[in-house]
N, C-alpha and C positions, 0 to 999 in steps of 0.2 A: 513540523517546524524545522527549517533547514539551517538555522543559525543558533549557536549557543548564546544564552543570556546569563550574565553573572548577577548574583545578588550581592550588592556592594554596601548596602546600608540597611539598618533595621532599627525600629523603635516600637515598644509595646508596653502595655500595662494591663494587669489583671488584678482581681481582688487579692490584696496582700503581697503582690508582686510588682515591684517598681524598677528592678534592675535585672540585667542579664545574669548576674551572679546569684540573685535570689531565685530566678526561674530555674537555673541549672541545678541549684541545691534541691529544690522541690522535685524536679523531674528525676534526679538521681535517687532520691529517697523514696520515690513512688508515692508521694503524698498528694493531697488535694487542697485546693484553696479552701480556707476555713474562716476568713474574716466575715463577721456578721455586722453589716452596717444598715440593717433595715430601719432601725429607730432613727438614725441620722437622716436617711432618705425620707422617712415619713415626716420629719420636722421640716425638711426642705419643701415638701409638697403640701404640708398642712394637713396630714392625715395621721391621726393617732393610731398606735399599735399597728404600724404598717406591715409588720412581720406576718400578720394573718392574711394580708392581701398577697404578699410576695411568695408565700410558701417557702420553698427551699432555695430560692434564687440568692446567690451570693453577689452582693453589690460592690461596685467600685466606690472607693472613698473619694471625697473632695471633687466631685463633678461640678461643684459650684464655683470653683476657682479657675481663673484663666488670666494669663499675662497679656491683657489687651494692649498695654502700652508698648510691649515689644513689637506687636504687629501693627501698631499705630491705628488701632481700632478704638472708636469712642466707647466710653463706659456704657452709654445708653444702648448702642448697637450690640455690644458684648452681652449685656443683660438680656437682650431679646433673642440672642442666638441659642439654638438648641444645644444641649450639652454634647451631643454626638459631633456637631460641627466644631466646637471648641476643642474637644479631644482630638479630632482628626487634624485640625490645623497644627496643634501642638506636636503630635507624634509624626506627622508628615515632615514637619520642619526638623525634628530630631533625627529622623532617618537620613535626611540630607546631610546634617551635621555629622552623624555617625560615619557616613561614607567619606567625610573629609572635604566637603564642598562648602565654600563660604557663600553668603548671600551676595557679596560683591562679585564673586566668580560666576554665580548663576544668573545674575541680572541679564535679562534679554536672551538667555540661553534657551535652546529648544528642549526644554524639560517639561513634561506634562504629568497628569495625575488621573488615575481611574479609581473611583471610590465605590463602595457597596453598602452605604449606610441605609438602614431601614427608615421608614417614615417616623417622625417623632411627634408625640402629642404635646410637646412643650408649649407650642404657641397657644394652646387652649388654656394654659395657666395664666397667660398675660391678660391683664384687665383691658388694656387698649394698646395693642402693638402698632408700630409704624408699618409702612409698606415694606420696609426692609425685613421686618419680622416675618411677614408673609412669604417673601422671596426666600429668606434663609431657612425656612422650614422644608424647602425642596432638597432632597438628598443631593441632587446634581450641583447645588450651589456651593457645596464643600470645595469642589475643584475650582469653581469660578472664583471664590474668595481667595483660595490659596495662590493661584497663579497671579491674581491681582496684587496681593500684598507681598509676594516674592518676585514680582516682575518677571514671570516666566512666560515663554511663548509657545510651549508645547500644548497638545490637545488636552482638554479637561472634560471628563464626562463620568457618568455613573452607570452602574449595571445592577440588575436585580434578578437573581434566579433562586431566591429564598436561601436555603442553607448552603448552597454552593456559590453564592454571590461573590465572596471575596477571592476565591480561587479563580473564578471567572474574570474578576478584575485583573488578576495577575496574568491570565491567559491573554486578555485583550491588550494589556500594557506591552506584553512581549510582541504581539502582532504589530503594534504601532512602531516599535523600535525596528523590527525586522523589515517593515515596509519603508523604512527611511523617513518617517514623518516626525521623529524625535530622536535626540541623542540619548536621553535618559527618560525613564518614567517611574513615577511613584505609583504604588498600588496598595490598597488597604481598606480598612473598615473600622467602624466603632459600633459596638452593640450596647445599648442601654435599655433595660427592661423597666419601664416606668408606668405600670398600670395605675389608673386613678380610681378603680373600683374592683370588686371581686369579679365582675363580669369581664372587665378588661384583662384580668389575670388569666382567665381561661383562654381568651383570644391570643394573648401574647406568649403564653408558655405551654399551652396544651393542657395544663392543669389536670393531670390524671394519666397522661401518656408517659409520665416520668416516674423515676425511682423515688423511694422515700428519703434515702440519705446519701446514696452514692451511685455513680455510674461506672460499671465495670464491664466493658465490652468483652465479648467472647468467653466470659467466665460463667461457671455454673450458677453464681449468685446474681447474674445479670437480670435486672428487672425493669429496664427502661432508662431514660435519661432525666437528669435535672438540668435546669437552665443556668447559664452563667453570663457574666458581662465581661467586656474587654475591648481593647483597641490595639490594632497592629498595623504597621506600615513597613514596606520594603522599598528600596531603591534599586532599579534594574538598569543594566547597561550591556551593550554587546560585549561578549566575553573577550574577544581579541583586543578590543579597545581598552577594556578594564585592565588586562595584563600589560598592555603597552603603557598605560598611564600609571602603573604601580598602585592600583586601587586595592583596598582590602576586599578580598573575595571570600564570602562565607560558603558559597556553593554555586553550582551551575545548573540552570534549567536546560535540559537537552532535548526535550520533546513534550508534546501535549496532545490530548485528544478529547473530543466531545461526543456525546450521543444523547438522543432523546429516548423516550419510552412510550410505546403505543398502548393499545387497549388490552394487551395480554396480562397486565398487572391486575392484582385483586381489586384495587380501588384507584381513583385518580391520584391518591396520595402515597400509594404503596410503592416500594422499591422493586426492581426486577433485575436479578443477576444476569439474565440473558441479554439485557440491554446495557447493563453496566460494563460487561466484558468488551463491548464494541468500543467504548471510550478507551479502555485499557489497551486493546489491540492497536488502535490507531495511534495512541501515544507511543507505544513501544516501536511501532514501525517508523513513526516520525523521528524517533530518537536513534533509530538504526541499531537497536539492541534485540536480543533474543531472551526467551524465558530463562535461559541459563545464567544470564548476567545480572538479573534482579537479585539484590541481596536483602532488601527490606521493603516493607510496605507501611506507610503511615495511613491508617485506615480512617474511613469516615466514622465508624465505630459508635453507633447510637446505643448499643447495649439492649436493643429491642429484639425480640425473638425473630421477627420477620426481617428486620434490617440486617442483623449479623449473619443470618443464614444466607441471605441473598448476596451480601458482600463477598463472603467466602465462595459462594457458588460462582460468581462472576470471575473472581481471581483464579479459582480452580480450573475454569475453562481455559484460561490463558496459560496456566502453568502445567497443563496435563502432559505436555511433551517435554517437560524439563528433565534433563539428564544429570544435572548438577546434584550430587547427593546431599548437599547442605540445604536444609529447609530455609525457606524465606521467612525472616523474622517479621512479625506484625505487632504494631503498637497503636495507640490512639490517645491523643492529647485530651480528648473529652474526658478521659478518666481522671485527669488532673484539674481541668477547668470547668467541666460541665459542657453542655451544648451551648456554645456562644453565638448561635444563630447565624446572622449574616457574616460574622467574624470567624466562623468555624474554620473555613478553608485557609485563611491567612495564618491562623493560629497553628495549623498543621504544618504549613511551610516554615514558619518561624521555629517551631520545635525541631524540624528536620535540619535547618541550618545550624541550630544550637548543637545538635548531635554530631554534625560534621565538624564544627569548630572544636568541640571537646572530645572528639574521637571515642564516642560511647554510643551504645544503643540503650535508650531509656526504657524502663519497664512500664507495663500497664499498672496504674495505681490500683492497689487492692486485689490484684490478680492472685488466685491460689490454684484453681483447677479449671482446665478447658471444658467448655460445654460438651456434654456427651452426645448431644443430638446433631453436632456438626462434625463432619469427617475431615479434620484438619490434615491428617496424614495423606489422604488421597489428593488433597489440594496442594500438597508440598508446602504447607504453611505451619509455622510454630508461633503461638502467642508468646510474648516476652514477659516473663514473670520476675526476672531479676536483671539488674543492670549488667551490661556486658562492656568491658573495656577493650578497645580495638587498637591495632597497630596504626599509627598515624599515616603510614605509607600504603595502607591497604585500600584498594579501590572499592568504593561503595556506590551502588546505584539504588536509590530509594524512589519508589512510586508513591504518589500521594493521591488518595481518593477523596472526592467531595461530591456528594449527591444532593440535589435540590428536591425540596418537597414538590416543586413544579415539574419534576422528572428530568431536569437537565443534569446529566452525569459528566463529571470532569475528572480526568486523570492527568497528572503532571509528573514527568520523570526528571529526577534531579541526580546530580553526581557530586561527590565531594571534590574539593579543589586541593591538590597536593602542591604546596608552595615550596619550591627548592631555593628560592632567593634567600640569601644570607646577608645580614648587615654586620659590620665589625662589632665585636663585643666591647672593646675599649671605647669609652666615650670620646667622640670626635670633638675637637675644640669648638666647632660651630654649635654643638649641642650642649655647651656648658652655660647656656642661658635659657630661661623659661619665661615666656610672656604670659600674663594672665589679664583678662579683661572681661567686662560685662557692662550692660547699660545702666545698672543701678548698683549701689553699694551692697545692698542685701543679696543680690544675685551674685555679685563678685565674691562675697564671703562663702556662699554655698558652693560656688564653683571651685574655690580654693580648697575647701574641705573635701570635695569629691576627688580632686586631683591627688591630694595627699593620701587619701584612703586607697585610691587606685594604685599609686606607686608602691604602697606598702604590700599590696597583695598580688601584683601582677608578676608574671614570669616572662613577659614580653621583652624583647630587646630594647634597652633604654634609649638607644639612638633613634629607633623607629618611633617610640613613644614621644620623645621630645620634639622630633621633627614634625610629627602629626599635630601636636598641640601648638607648635609655633607657626606652621605654614597653613594648616587646614582649619583655622578658627578665625572668625572675624575680629576686628579691632573695634572696641567701643570706648566710651568716655571714661569709665572707671577702670584704671589699669595699673600694672606695675610690671617689672621685669626682674627676675632673680638670677644672679650669677652664682654658680656653684661648682664644686669640684667633682662630686660623685653623687650617686643616688641617695645615700644616707645623709649627706650634707644638704641636699635639696629638701628632703622630707623634714629635716629639722628647721630649715629656714621657712618652710611653709606654715609653721606653727604660729608665727607672729608676722603677718603680712598686712600692710595697710595700703589701700589704693591711692593713686593720684588721679584727680579729676581733670580731664582734658576737654575744654570746651569744643563743641563741634566747629565753631568758626575760628579755631586757633590758627596761628600762623603756620603755613605749610613749609616743610623743609625744602630748601633749595636743592637742585640736582645734586645727587650724591651717589658715589660708587658703593652701594650697599654690600656688594660681594667682598669688598676689601676690609670691612669692619671686623674688629675683634668682638668677642662676646660682651666685654665691658662697654665698648663703644656702642654696640647695638642696644644694650640695656639703657644707656644714658639717653640716646636719641628717642627710643620708644616711649619713654614717659614724658617727652616734651613736644612731640610732633605727631601729626595725624597720618600723613601719607608715607607710611613705612612699607617698603617693598620687601617683605620677609622671604618671598620666593627668590628674589635676586640675591639676598644674603646667602642662600643655600645653593646658588648656581654652581653646577659642576659636581654636586654631591648626590649620591644615590642611596636614598633610604626608602623604606616602605611605609605606606599608610597602614595604620592599624586602628582597631576599634578602641577608642579612649574616651574619657569624659567629654561631654558636649555642654552646650549652654544650659544653665540652671534657671528656669523661668521663675519669676516671682509669683507667689500665690495671692492673686487679687480677687476679692469676692465679686463675682459677676453673675449673680442669680437675680431673677426678676423681683424678688422680695427678700427681706431679711429672714434668716432661719428662726423658727420658733420652736420652743420646747413644749409641745402640746401635752406632754405627760405631766407638766407642772401646773395644769389648770386646777382650779378648786375642786376638791374631791367630794362627790356625793355618793352615798352608799347605793349599791345595786339592789334597790328595794322598791317594788312597784307600789307599796303602801306608804311611802314617805308622805308625811302630812305637812312638812315645813315648806309651804309654797314659796315664801320669800327667798329662802336659800336656793331652791331649785331655779327660780327666775334669775338670781344673781349668777349662778353657775352657767346657765344657758346663755345669758348675756355675754359672759366672758368667752364662750365658744364662738358666738356670733362675731365678736370683736376680732378674734383671731382669724376667722375665715374671711371676714370682710376687710381685714387689715386696717382697722381704725382704732384710735385711742379715745375717740369721742363717746359720750354716753349714748346708748341706743334706746329709743322709745320702745316700750314694751307692747305698744298697740299698732306698730307699723309693720307691714309685711316684709319678708326677706327680700322679695324681688323689688319692692319700692326703694329699698335701701341699697340697691346695686347688685343684689345676688343674681346668679344665673344657674342654669342646670348643672354646669360643671362644679361650681362652688356648692350647689345644693347637694351634690353627691358627697362631697367632702363633709358637709354639715351633718348629713344623715349618719355617715360613718362615725363622726365624733360623738354625736348624741347617743347612738346605740352603744358605743364603747363605754361612754361615761356612765350611762344609766342602766344598761342591760336591756334596753327596749328592742323591738323589732320594727322600728319606724322605716317606711319606705319613701322613695323620692316623691311619690304621688301624694303622700301625707302633707308635704309642704304646702300644697295648694288648698287644703282644708284646715290646716293648722299652721298658717304661715306667719303668725306673730309670735313673739316670745311668750306672751301670756297663753296663747292657744297651745304652743308647744309644751309649756310647763304642764298644762292640763292633760295633754296626751301622755307625758312621762309619768304623771301621778295616777293615770287611769281615771281621771275625773271627767272624761268625755266619751261619748258614744261615737265610734268611728263611722257609724251608719248615718249619723245626723249631719245634714249639710245645710248651712244657713241659706236664707233667701238670696243673699248677695252672691254666693258661690254656685247656686243652682243655675242650670242652663236650659234653654229651650231645646226641644227635640231637633229643630233645624241646626242649631249650633253643635249639638252632639254629633249629628250626621256629618257636618262639615269637618269636625275634629277627627271623626272616624276615617274620613277620606285621606286626611293628612297622615294619620298613623299608617294606613294601608300603603300609602306612597313611600313613606320612610322605611317601613318594615318589609316592603316589596312582597305584598301578599294580596290576593284577590278574595280571600276568605273574610267572612264577617268577623268583626273584632268585638269581644265581650266588653261591655262598658264597666264591668266591675273587676277587671284584671289589670294589673299594673303594666306599664310600658316595659319594664325589665323582665317580668314574667313571660311576656310575649316575645322575648328575644332581643329587646333593645339593649343598648349599652350607652355609656356616657358620651361616646363620640356621636352616635346616632341621636342621642338626646339633645346635643348641642344643635 
């Protein structure tokens, strides 16, 4: 890559992490995400005791909420959108806002987006989705929706290279900018792990390739990875243009390289250090650096025996001629977040940008002792066990590894940005007014609180902060403007602020010389008119854009159905000899009503499928029945015990599973026809036993559908 690319905006969310300050605190302390939202997720999906299905996965909270009104998306369409899309729309927008670009400024601008979202099973939860629901299930439609709702003209597409996907998205976004096909590009990914059955859990998380409690790359205690969720987006722009425009620059991408892996690896899924080093060498050559200049590596770091060994092997090949006596420091954000799948690469980039911003090297969470079977010394590498504080003026070059299960290896070289621009310490008269606005009153109040909290804790230059909040934020209907003398005065005035509502069709202000306004005059005009040119108000002034509070979206419930507390269903003892048939029938009926989403009474002699059930809902039903009664019912049992009465008999052991009624018995021809369908779906030419269940033969809920 011959041109430098600046990272000028970021937005992300991980379990228990909603702000940059929270993420920095966790990384500094070497801690891991610890929020446990499995029960909440289970209630959303209608699956009791969901923790047993998820295993160790840490869930994001509040994936059911989305500010559809901000994006002008109908509630119906928002309910049908997969959570990955809603998270991506939200955080791609926040990355733009973090960079200081308004929707008005971006309209019709050549800004595009590359996403790396995995396929979502969400559409299978919809009873009857519209054509939009089918389209929105495609990962590529994240970019399509975003450019439409933000009126952007840049390229929008998605990529998939499994675990290296989101760093591939960054790579591709850089190429689009370098080739002159866009001014700016967003890149990122959202990872939601939402299995609908235990068989899906194995498919989505590896279920056994992972650690029991923690992921500690390069440590003696390393035992594999656990999976995590998250969303992350960055905004990219040519470095020279970012400097020219006074953008906030987190760091700079100065080179990148790709490589594939042939048949020399142990299996199709196995890593290979000899192939990984090719991507590293290409990236370093592309960046114009040598092995002596690399200071840090943000590793792929799966904490698996084969993965860690091969990663150090590949790096060691590239560092073998290093004459710099200082060891290359290596860390891995997976130790904090778990393996976030498609989002792993962007998470590594975001962590690296955070380390540049805060002038630190973050430790590997839980690290105590380097693995003895890896020769770190010969590789000129040192795992980081404790936080290291660095000189802000020290040049740092960090390589980022990301390796896909499909054998696509990516290495990106980044460099810290040392900003020598200075703004005056004394508050400029133009900066003695702060405008605040939002689309709704509730959003306005959240934004006001976030600004007040930020001002209390930031050490950034007050002129840069006020300039950013005034010039680099859109104007909406609920607004106010505060005139103040100093930072303390502003914080006090933010404690009691009420917005004025300006109608969209309000009278526009006649031509006005905004540059000649005082702070008081600007505040007066701002709360009465719509077409206020804040940039002109600051004409001739030189301040920097900084990362400061952005828009606070409203939490609007946008899930396909209402959340249900399945743990509150009537309790029946876990006892196969229960003889109280009426109570068992009542309890099963309540479970059916929850799964079928109905408040009407359900006839006990009608089958689950006649009442609107399907194989996906059937899977949920079986999970709920087994959890409530301690049975081992399988999905196939619904076909022979498909009514509430028959299911109650099954629960109480009052039926012989080998008995099949005349109504459910099939002719030999029918059985052979069904066998052929099963063989087609399961992709096998072998004969299929008639007494084995679909799931025992390798089926899952997706294939079942």
